[in-house]
KOLMI-96719 format. One line per field, with one value per residue (C-alpha): residue number from 0; x, y, z; residue in three letters. Coordinates in nm, 2 decimals, always signed. Example, Ala and Ser with C-alpha at 12.3 -4.5 7.8 and 13.67 -1.06 7.14 Angstrom:
pos = c(0:1);
c1 = c(+1.23:+1.37);
c2 = c(-0.45:-0.11);
c3 = c(+0.78:+0.71);
code = c(ALA:SER);
END
This chain:
pos = c(0:1:2:3:4:5:6:7:8:9:10:11:12:13:14:15:16:17:18:19:20:21:22:23:24:25:26:27:28:29:30:31:32:33:34:35:36:37:38:39:40:41:42:43:44:45:46:47:48:49:50:51:52:53:54:55:56:57:58:59:60:61:62:63:64:65:66:67:68:69:70:71:72:73:74:75:76:77:78:79:80:81:82:83:84:85:86:87:88:89:90:91:92:93:94:95:96:97:98:99:100:101:102:103:104:105:106:107:108:109:110:111:112:113:114:115:116:117:118:119:120:121:122:123:124:125:126:127:128:129:130:131:132:133:134:135:136:137:138:139:140:141:142:143:144:145:146:147:148:149:150:151:152:153:154:155:156:157:158:159:160:161:162:163:164:165:166:167:168:169:170:171:172:173:174:175:176:177:178:179:180:181:182:183:184:185:186:187:188:189:190:191:192:193:194:195:196:197:198:199:200:201:202:203:204:205:206:207:208:209:210:211:212:213:214:215:216:217:218:219:220:221:222:223:224:225:226:227:228:229:230:231:232:233:234:235:236:237:238:239:240:241:242:243:244:245:246:247:248:249:250:251:252:253:254:255:256:257:258:259:260:261:262:263:264:265:266:267:268:269:270:271:272:273:274:275:276:277:278:279:280:281:282:283:284:285:286:287:288:289:290:291:292:293:294:295:296:297:298:299:300:301:302:303:304:305:306:307:308:309:310:311:312:313:314:315:316:317:318:319:320:321:322:323:324:325:326:327:328:329:330:331:332:333:334:335:336:337:338:339:340:341:342:343:344:345:346:347:348:349:350:351:352:353:354:355:356:357:358:359:360:361:362:363:364:365:366:367:368:369:370:371:372:373:374:375:376:377:378:379:380:381:382:383:384:385:386:387:388:389:390:391:392:393:394:395:396:397:398:399:400:401:402:403:404:405:406:407:408:409:410:411:412:413:414:415:416:417:418:419:420:421:422:423:424:425:426:427:428:429:430:431:432:433:434:435:436:437:438:439:440:441:442:443:444:445:446:447:448:449:450:451:452:453:454:455:456:457:458:459:460:461:462:463:464:465:466:467:468:469:470:471:472:473:474:475:476:477:478:479:480);
c1 = c(-6.72:-6.76:-6.61:-6.30:-6.08:-6.22:-6.11:-5.76:-5.72:-5.42:-5.46:-5.76:-5.75:-5.75:-6.04:-6.25:-6.17:-6.26:-6.59:-6.68:-6.59:-6.80:-7.10:-7.07:-7.04:-7.30:-7.55:-7.48:-7.42:-7.13:-7.17:-7.12:-6.96:-6.83:-6.87:-6.74:-6.79:-6.50:-6.37:-6.64:-6.92:-6.99:-7.05:-6.78:-6.70:-6.38:-6.41:-6.66:-6.69:-6.89:-6.99:-6.91:-6.73:-7.02:-7.26:-7.02:-7.00:-7.38:-7.46:-7.15:-7.25:-7.60:-7.67:-7.98:-7.78:-7.59:-7.25:-7.31:-7.63:-7.65:-7.78:-7.90:-8.12:-8.05:-8.25:-8.35:-8.50:-8.65:-8.75:-8.62:-8.92:-9.15:-8.95:-9.01:-8.65:-8.61:-8.66:-8.31:-8.16:-8.39:-8.27:-7.90:-7.97:-8.18:-7.91:-7.65:-7.88:-7.97:-8.32:-8.27:-8.04:-7.95:-7.81:-7.62:-7.48:-7.13:-7.08:-6.80:-6.91:-7.28:-7.22:-7.25:-6.92:-7.03:-7.21:-7.18:-7.43:-7.53:-7.68:-7.89:-8.02:-8.36:-8.61:-8.53:-8.68:-8.42:-8.49:-8.43:-8.12:-7.98:-8.04:-7.85:-7.56:-7.55:-7.53:-7.26:-7.05:-7.11:-7.01:-6.69:-6.61:-6.67:-6.43:-6.17:-6.22:-6.20:-5.88:-5.73:-5.82:-5.67:-5.35:-5.33:-5.39:-5.12:-4.89:-4.96:-4.89:-4.57:-4.47:-4.56:-4.36:-4.07:-4.07:-4.11:-3.81:-3.61:-3.70:-3.62:-3.29:-3.21:-3.30:-3.10:-2.79:-2.81:-2.80:-2.42:-2.36:-2.57:-2.50:-2.84:-2.84:-3.11:-3.08:-3.28:-3.43:-3.10:-2.91:-2.74:-2.70:-2.97:-2.89:-2.61:-2.64:-2.36:-2.34:-2.25:-1.98:-1.84:-1.86:-1.75:-1.53:-1.70:-1.87:-2.21:-2.08:-1.84:-2.09:-2.43:-2.52:-2.26:-2.34:-2.44:-2.19:-1.88:-1.84:-1.89:-1.59:-1.46:-1.57:-1.93:-1.94:-1.82:-2.10:-2.35:-2.44:-2.56:-2.80:-2.93:-3.00:-3.21:-3.40:-3.48:-3.59:-3.80:-3.97:-4.01:-3.98:-3.65:-3.31:-3.06:-2.71:-2.45:-2.11:-1.77:-1.77:-1.48:-1.42:-1.28:-0.93:-0.95:-1.01:-1.26:-1.54:-1.83:-2.15:-2.48:-2.82:-3.10:-3.22:-3.59:-3.81:-3.96:-4.32:-4.34:-4.22:-3.92:-3.55:-3.55:-3.66:-3.45:-3.34:-3.02:-2.94:-2.63:-2.36:-2.02:-2.04:-1.68:-1.61:-1.94:-1.86:-1.51:-1.66:-1.92:-1.64:-1.43:-1.73:-1.79:-1.43:-1.44:-1.75:-1.59:-1.27:-1.47:-1.66:-1.33:-1.18:-1.48:-1.48:-1.11:-1.14:-1.43:-1.22:-0.93:-1.15:-1.29:-0.94:-0.83:-1.13:-1.07:-0.69:-0.72:-0.99:-0.75:-0.47:-0.67:-0.73:-1.01:-1.29:-1.12:-0.79:-0.97:-1.15:-0.83:-0.62:-0.90:-0.97:-0.60:-0.57:-0.88:-0.75:-0.42:-0.62:-0.84:-0.54:-0.38:-0.70:-0.72:-0.37:-0.45:-0.77:-0.59:-0.36:-0.67:-0.56:-0.24:+0.11:+0.21:+0.54:+0.68:+0.79:+0.43:+0.31:+0.57:+0.48:+0.11:+0.17:+0.47:+0.40:+0.38:+0.70:+0.88:+0.79:+0.90:+1.24:+1.22:+1.17:+1.37:+1.31:+1.56:+1.55:+1.51:+1.18:+1.01:+0.65:+0.47:+0.14:-0.18:-0.17:+0.19:+0.11:-0.17:+0.03:+0.33:+0.11:-0.03:+0.32:+0.46:+0.17:+0.24:+0.61:+0.53:+0.29:+0.54:+0.81:+0.58:+0.49:+0.81:+1.08:+1.28:+0.99:+0.88:+1.14:+1.25:+1.58:+1.51:+1.51:+1.37:+1.54:+1.33:+1.53:+1.53:+1.76:+1.66:+1.84:+1.66:+1.50:+1.40:+1.52:+1.33:+1.49:+1.32:+1.59:+1.54:+1.81:+1.83:+1.54:+1.53:+1.68:+1.46:+1.40:+1.18:+0.83:+0.70:+0.38:+0.31:+0.07:-0.12:+0.18:+0.40:+0.13:+0.09:+0.46:+0.53:+0.21:+0.03:+0.32:+0.54:+0.25:+0.19:+0.55:+0.65:+0.95:+0.99:+1.02:+1.33:+1.28:+1.59:+1.55:+1.89:+2.00:+1.99:+1.66:+1.45:+1.57:+1.31:+1.40:+1.13:+1.19:+1.00:+1.08:+1.18:+1.19:+1.37:+1.06:+0.84:+0.46:+0.25:+0.31:+0.67:+0.89);
c2 = c(+15.75:+15.68:+16.02:+15.98:+15.87:+16.15:+16.40:+16.26:+16.25:+16.44:+16.42:+16.47:+16.11:+16.00:+16.22:+16.08:+15.72:+15.80:+15.95:+15.64:+15.42:+15.63:+15.61:+15.23:+15.18:+15.43:+15.39:+15.05:+15.19:+15.03:+15.27:+15.65:+15.94:+16.29:+16.58:+16.94:+17.26:+17.33:+17.68:+17.71:+17.64:+17.29:+16.99:+16.73:+16.39:+16.39:+16.04:+15.75:+15.39:+15.12:+15.33:+15.26:+15.51:+15.52:+15.62:+15.90:+16.04:+16.02:+16.22:+16.44:+16.81:+16.73:+16.92:+17.04:+17.34:+17.63:+17.77:+18.02:+17.87:+17.90:+17.65:+17.39:+17.11:+16.73:+16.55:+16.19:+15.99:+15.67:+15.53:+15.68:+15.54:+15.76:+16.08:+16.35:+16.35:+16.36:+16.03:+16.03:+16.07:+15.79:+15.56:+15.62:+15.56:+15.25:+15.12:+15.14:+14.93:+15.21:+15.25:+15.48:+15.80:+16.06:+16.41:+16.54:+16.90:+16.97:+17.32:+17.55:+17.85:+17.76:+17.79:+17.48:+17.37:+17.02:+16.71:+16.35:+16.09:+15.74:+15.48:+15.17:+14.90:+14.88:+15.14:+15.29:+15.56:+15.74:+15.78:+16.09:+15.92:+15.83:+16.19:+16.32:+16.08:+16.20:+16.56:+16.47:+16.30:+16.60:+16.85:+16.66:+16.63:+17.01:+17.07:+16.85:+17.03:+17.37:+17.26:+17.13:+17.46:+17.66:+17.45:+17.48:+17.86:+17.88:+17.67:+17.89:+18.20:+18.05:+17.95:+18.29:+18.45:+18.22:+18.30:+18.67:+18.65:+18.47:+18.73:+19.00:+18.84:+18.81:+19.17:+19.28:+19.08:+19.20:+19.56:+19.53:+19.90:+19.95:+19.84:+19.72:+19.64:+19.58:+19.66:+19.53:+19.76:+19.78:+19.88:+19.54:+19.41:+19.16:+19.12:+19.22:+19.20:+19.13:+19.50:+19.56:+19.29:+19.45:+19.81:+19.76:+19.45:+19.24:+18.91:+18.87:+18.60:+18.86:+19.13:+18.97:+19.07:+19.34:+19.71:+19.89:+20.16:+19.96:+20.14:+20.49:+20.71:+20.73:+21.10:+21.01:+20.72:+20.96:+21.20:+20.91:+20.98:+20.62:+20.64:+20.98:+20.83:+20.56:+20.80:+21.02:+20.72:+20.60:+20.94:+21.05:+20.73:+20.81:+20.96:+21.09:+20.93:+21.16:+21.12:+20.95:+20.57:+20.33:+19.99:+19.69:+19.77:+20.12:+20.31:+20.59:+20.67:+20.91:+20.71:+20.86:+20.70:+20.68:+20.49:+20.38:+20.25:+19.91:+19.89:+19.52:+19.35:+19.12:+19.16:+19.39:+19.71:+19.95:+19.94:+20.12:+20.18:+20.37:+20.37:+20.51:+20.86:+20.97:+21.05:+21.24:+21.44:+21.53:+21.62:+21.84:+22.01:+22.06:+22.20:+22.46:+22.56:+22.59:+22.80:+23.02:+23.05:+23.13:+23.40:+23.54:+23.54:+23.69:+23.97:+24.03:+24.02:+24.27:+24.49:+24.46:+24.55:+24.84:+24.97:+24.92:+25.13:+25.41:+25.43:+25.41:+25.68:+25.91:+25.87:+25.88:+26.21:+26.09:+25.82:+25.64:+25.63:+25.50:+25.23:+25.11:+25.10:+24.95:+24.67:+24.59:+24.56:+24.35:+24.12:+24.07:+24.00:+23.75:+23.57:+23.55:+23.41:+23.15:+23.04:+23.01:+22.82:+22.56:+22.52:+22.49:+22.82:+22.66:+22.78:+22.86:+22.89:+23.24:+23.18:+23.10:+23.43:+23.61:+23.41:+23.49:+23.87:+23.89:+23.62:+23.83:+24.02:+23.71:+23.55:+23.86:+23.84:+24.18:+24.03:+23.75:+23.57:+23.38:+23.22:+22.91:+22.72:+22.85:+22.86:+23.14:+23.17:+23.31:+23.65:+23.72:+23.57:+23.82:+24.11:+24.03:+23.98:+24.33:+24.47:+24.30:+24.45:+24.80:+24.77:+24.64:+24.92:+25.18:+25.02:+25.03:+25.39:+25.55:+25.28:+25.03:+24.88:+25.22:+25.19:+24.90:+24.81:+24.82:+24.51:+24.40:+24.13:+23.98:+23.76:+23.64:+23.49:+23.33:+23.25:+23.35:+23.63:+23.63:+23.92:+23.99:+24.23:+24.41:+24.57:+24.78:+24.85:+25.02:+25.26:+25.64:+25.81:+25.78:+26.02:+26.01:+26.13:+26.45:+26.28:+25.93:+25.75:+25.43:+25.21:+25.36:+25.33:+24.96:+24.91:+25.13:+25.06:+24.75:+24.53:+24.64:+24.56:+24.21:+24.11:+24.26:+24.46:+24.80:+24.81:+24.98:+25.19:+25.34:+25.56:+25.52:+25.69:+25.36:+25.24:+25.16:+24.92:+24.78:+24.54:+24.35:+24.13:+23.87:+23.61:+23.27:+22.93:+22.62:+22.43:+22.52:+22.54:+22.24:+22.13:+22.29:+22.13);
c3 = c(+11.19:+10.82:+10.73:+10.96:+10.67:+10.45:+10.72:+10.73:+10.34:+10.23:+9.85:+9.62:+9.51:+9.88:+9.95:+9.67:+9.76:+10.12:+10.01:+9.81:+10.11:+10.34:+10.10:+10.07:+10.45:+10.56:+10.28:+10.13:+9.78:+9.59:+9.29:+9.33:+9.15:+9.23:+8.99:+9.02:+8.82:+8.59:+8.51:+8.24:+8.49:+8.36:+8.59:+8.51:+8.65:+8.86:+9.01:+9.00:+9.12:+8.95:+8.64:+8.28:+8.06:+7.82:+8.10:+8.21:+7.86:+7.82:+8.14:+8.17:+8.23:+8.37:+8.69:+8.87:+9.00:+8.85:+8.97:+9.25:+9.38:+9.75:+10.01:+9.75:+9.86:+9.80:+9.54:+9.59:+9.30:+9.45:+9.10:+8.78:+8.59:+8.80:+8.75:+8.50:+8.37:+7.98:+7.81:+7.67:+8.02:+8.15:+7.87:+7.96:+8.33:+8.26:+8.03:+8.31:+8.53:+8.76:+8.92:+9.21:+9.24:+9.49:+9.40:+9.70:+9.67:+9.78:+9.90:+10.01:+10.23:+10.14:+9.76:+9.54:+9.39:+9.28:+9.39:+9.47:+9.35:+9.47:+9.25:+9.33:+9.08:+9.26:+9.37:+9.70:+9.93:+10.13:+10.50:+10.71:+10.87:+10.52:+10.41:+10.72:+10.64:+10.28:+10.40:+10.65:+10.39:+10.15:+10.41:+10.49:+10.12:+10.09:+10.37:+10.20:+9.87:+10.04:+10.22:+9.89:+9.71:+9.99:+9.98:+9.60:+9.62:+9.89:+9.67:+9.37:+9.58:+9.71:+9.36:+9.23:+9.51:+9.44:+9.07:+9.15:+9.38:+9.12:+8.86:+9.11:+9.19:+8.82:+8.77:+9.07:+8.96:+8.60:+8.73:+8.76:+8.75:+9.07:+9.42:+9.56:+9.93:+10.18:+10.55:+10.85:+11.12:+11.30:+10.99:+10.93:+10.58:+10.48:+10.11:+9.87:+9.49:+9.24:+9.16:+9.52:+9.50:+9.18:+9.31:+9.67:+9.65:+9.92:+9.87:+10.02:+10.26:+10.40:+10.48:+10.55:+10.91:+10.93:+10.97:+10.65:+10.75:+10.65:+10.32:+10.46:+10.54:+10.89:+10.91:+10.81:+11.06:+11.33:+11.23:+11.23:+10.87:+10.81:+11.10:+10.98:+10.64:+10.80:+11.01:+10.71:+10.51:+10.80:+10.84:+10.48:+10.28:+10.11:+10.18:+9.92:+9.92:+9.76:+9.93:+9.92:+9.99:+10.03:+9.87:+10.04:+9.90:+10.06:+9.73:+9.73:+9.49:+9.48:+9.55:+9.42:+9.49:+9.74:+10.04:+10.05:+10.32:+10.25:+10.37:+10.42:+10.74:+10.75:+10.75:+10.44:+10.60:+10.39:+10.02:+9.93:+9.56:+9.44:+9.18:+9.11:+8.98:+9.04:+8.68:+8.64:+8.95:+8.83:+8.49:+8.66:+8.86:+8.55:+8.37:+8.65:+8.64:+8.26:+8.27:+8.54:+8.34:+8.02:+8.20:+8.33:+7.98:+7.81:+8.07:+8.02:+7.64:+7.65:+7.88:+7.63:+7.34:+7.53:+7.61:+7.25:+7.13:+7.38:+7.32:+6.95:+6.95:+7.14:+6.89:+6.57:+6.39:+6.16:+6.18:+5.89:+6.07:+6.39:+6.18:+6.01:+6.33:+6.55:+6.29:+6.27:+6.64:+6.68:+6.41:+6.60:+6.92:+6.74:+6.59:+6.93:+7.07:+6.79:+6.88:+7.25:+7.17:+6.97:+7.27:+7.50:+7.67:+7.80:+7.75:+7.39:+7.20:+7.19:+6.83:+6.74:+6.88:+6.68:+6.36:+6.41:+6.41:+6.17:+5.91:+5.60:+5.67:+5.77:+5.44:+5.26:+5.42:+5.59:+5.95:+6.11:+6.44:+6.65:+6.99:+7.19:+7.20:+7.52:+7.62:+7.79:+7.97:+7.80:+7.96:+7.85:+7.51:+7.45:+7.58:+7.36:+7.05:+7.10:+7.16:+6.85:+6.64:+6.77:+6.70:+6.35:+6.29:+6.40:+6.18:+5.87:+5.93:+6.06:+6.09:+5.90:+5.71:+5.57:+5.29:+5.06:+5.24:+5.61:+5.83:+6.17:+6.38:+6.67:+6.91:+7.27:+7.52:+7.85:+8.17:+8.49:+8.29:+7.93:+7.73:+7.41:+7.16:+6.88:+6.66:+6.35:+6.09:+5.75:+5.81:+5.83:+6.13:+6.44:+6.73:+7.04:+6.95:+7.10:+7.24:+7.35:+7.12:+7.16:+7.07:+7.33:+7.59:+7.51:+7.55:+7.85:+8.05:+7.94:+7.84:+8.13:+8.37:+8.22:+8.21:+8.54:+8.40:+8.24:+7.86:+7.73:+7.42:+7.25:+6.94:+6.78:+6.46:+6.26:+6.40:+6.71:+6.96:+7.21:+7.50:+7.68:+7.98:+8.17:+8.43:+8.31:+8.48:+8.36:+8.46:+8.16:+8.18:+8.08:+7.72:+7.69:+7.43);
code = c(MET:PRO:THR:GLU:ALA:LEU:TYR:ARG:ALA:GLU:SER:GLU:THR:ASP:ALA:PHE:ASP:ALA:THR:PHE:ASP:ALA:ILE:GLU:ARG:ALA:LEU:GLY:CYS:SER:ARG:ALA:SER:ILE:LEU:LEU:PHE:ASP:ARG:HIS:GLY:VAL:MET:ARG:PHE:VAL:ALA:SER:ARG:GLY:LEU:SER:GLU:ASP:TYR:ARG:ARG:ALA:VAL:ASP:GLY:HIS:SER:PRO:TRP:LYS:PRO:GLY:ASP:ARG:ASP:PRO:ILE:PRO:ILE:PHE:VAL:SER:ASP:ILE:GLU:LEU:SER:ASP:GLU:PRO:GLN:ALA:LEU:LYS:ASN:ALA:ILE:ARG:GLY:GLU:GLY:ILE:ARG:SER:LEU:ALA:PHE:ILE:PRO:VAL:THR:VAL:ASP:GLY:ILE:VAL:VAL:GLY:LYS:PHE:MET:THR:TYR:ARG:ASP:VAL:ALA:HIS:VAL:TYR:THR:ALA:ASP:GLU:ALA:THR:LEU:CYS:LEU:THR:ILE:ALA:ARG:GLN:LEU:GLY:PHE:SER:ILE:GLU:ARG:LYS:GLN:SER:GLU:GLU:ALA:HIS:GLN:ARG:ALA:GLU:GLU:GLY:LEU:ARG:ARG:THR:ASN:GLU:ARG:LEU:ARG:VAL:ILE:LEU:ASP:SER:ALA:SER:GLU:TYR:ALA:ILE:ILE:THR:LEU:ASP:ALA:ASP:GLY:ARG:ILE:ALA:SER:TRP:ASN:SER:GLY:ALA:GLU:ARG:LEU:LEU:GLY:TYR:LEU:ASP:SER:GLU:VAL:LEU:GLY:LEU:SER:GLY:SER:ILE:PHE:PHE:SER:PRO:GLU:ASP:ARG:ALA:LEU:GLU:ILE:PRO:GLN:GLN:GLU:MET:ARG:THR:ALA:ALA:GLU:THR:GLY:ARG:ALA:ALA:ASN:GLU:ARG:TRP:HIS:TYR:ARG:LYS:ASP:GLY:SER:ARG:PHE:TRP:GLY:SER:GLY:VAL:MET:LEU:ARG:VAL:GLU:GLU:SER:GLY:PRO:ASP:ARG:TYR:LEU:LYS:ILE:PHE:ARG:ASP:ARG:THR:GLU:GLU:ARG:ARG:ALA:GLU:LYS:ARG:GLN:LYS:LEU:LEU:VAL:GLY:GLU:LEU:ASN:HIS:ARG:VAL:LYS:ASN:THR:LEU:ALA:THR:VAL:ASN:SER:LEU:ALA:GLU:GLN:THR:LEU:LYS:SER:SER:GLU:THR:PRO:GLU:ALA:PHE:ALA:GLN:ALA:PHE:ASN:THR:ARG:LEU:LEU:VAL:LEU:ALA:LYS:ALA:HIS:ASP:LEU:LEU:THR:ARG:GLU:ALA:TRP:GLN:ALA:VAL:ASN:LEU:SER:ASP:ILE:ALA:GLN:THR:VAL:LEU:THR:ALA:TRP:ILE:GLU:ASP:GLY:ARG:VAL:SER:ILE:GLN:GLY:ALA:ALA:ILE:ARG:ILE:ASP:PRO:LYS:LYS:ALA:LEU:ALA:LEU:SER:MET:ALA:PHE:ASN:GLU:LEU:LEU:THR:ASN:ALA:ILE:LYS:HIS:GLY:SER:LEU:SER:ASN:GLN:VAL:GLY:ARG:VAL:ALA:LEU:SER:TRP:GLN:CYS:GLN:GLU:VAL:CYS:SER:ILE:LEU:TRP:GLU:GLU:ARG:GLY:GLY:PRO:PRO:THR:SER:GLU:PRO:ASP:ARG:GLN:GLY:PHE:GLY:LEU:ARG:VAL:LEU:ASN:ARG:GLY:LEU:ALA:HIS:GLU:LEU:GLY:TYR:PRO:VAL:GLU:LEU:ARG:PHE:GLU:PRO:ASP:GLY:LEU:ARG:CYS:THR:MET:SER:MET:ASP:PHE:SER:SER:LYS:GLN:PRO:SER:GLY:ALA:GLN);
END
């Protein structure tokens, strides 16, 4: 068969050469050409045999058909001199020594994509058999072009897929903060990005083909959590992943992410993406604890203020006296809170509590403090600040600070129990009051309750002596000096 070589042609050049050989053997034409529509819809020479370059330039673009024409019919010109073609075209054909031409459409799926042409230097009437041979050659050339286009489209698709996969791999590997893993239908690891290597410590060569449960905790594996994730992803398209995972070295971290079902077939049936959120999780827990602690402290503070208001009101004879006493006590409470806030509500120095309340009188030389550097917890610190304020207020009104010569000495000694002594000297004689005011209630009830020991008050002739006690441990609270 004259078209057998055309059928076997593997490249475009081979197909064109085979077409010319078939034309020459079957039709006896040594000159021929093949033209195809370009992407702009212009018929262009792609191969020729026996034609000059000048002729090709002169007739390039000429076509009896338009792109998209269906089921075109061959055109045979037995003598160009007898045709109705434009004179300029006739002159170009005559100048090439051509007398007879054939325009044979090349189609793909019935739609014209180009043509091949035969040329003779003498007039020639094509027979029915020759016309059939022309169509056979054109059909085989069309098959070859279609196959070539299909192969090129396939190659372009493969190249596009390869480039897409390369870009995807670059993207996945650049996401170093995320472990990105794919699993097959049985839950075995099919791919493992560099983020997974960094986060989990395994190389991809160590884990490919292994179960995707290797980084789950033993407890989660016993509960079949990995399988449950896959079932949820298969049924709903996604499954949340919020749990502890384990690295190759045995260290634990909080993994946060999602598993997704991959719609396409192949080994990558599930996509699992997660990252290390251990620090964020700890911060969230700390925040919840802080909010809870803040709520607790606010409630306690409001309760304290409410109690201050009630007790001050009971012991105040006039609104002016209430306002003055209440404002003073609120100011002491605020200063104690400021001190605790600076210490992040951890243990504070007892001397700092005393300084906060007694600063003005210490600077004036009327009050002295002495004792070892010890730290006490916030509850005891607030209670003692209020107690020191009440003792100071009483000393100013009735005790050793009510004249120009009296003094107060505040000291403490600590062994298993801390003993805190408030001692007044040089003031007017004292005696136990007839009724218990706010100050005494603070000392005898509030302070005794917070410190866990009774408060001893002795009204001696030369001044008040108050002893306060609280448990003391040689192992100081956090931040002790």
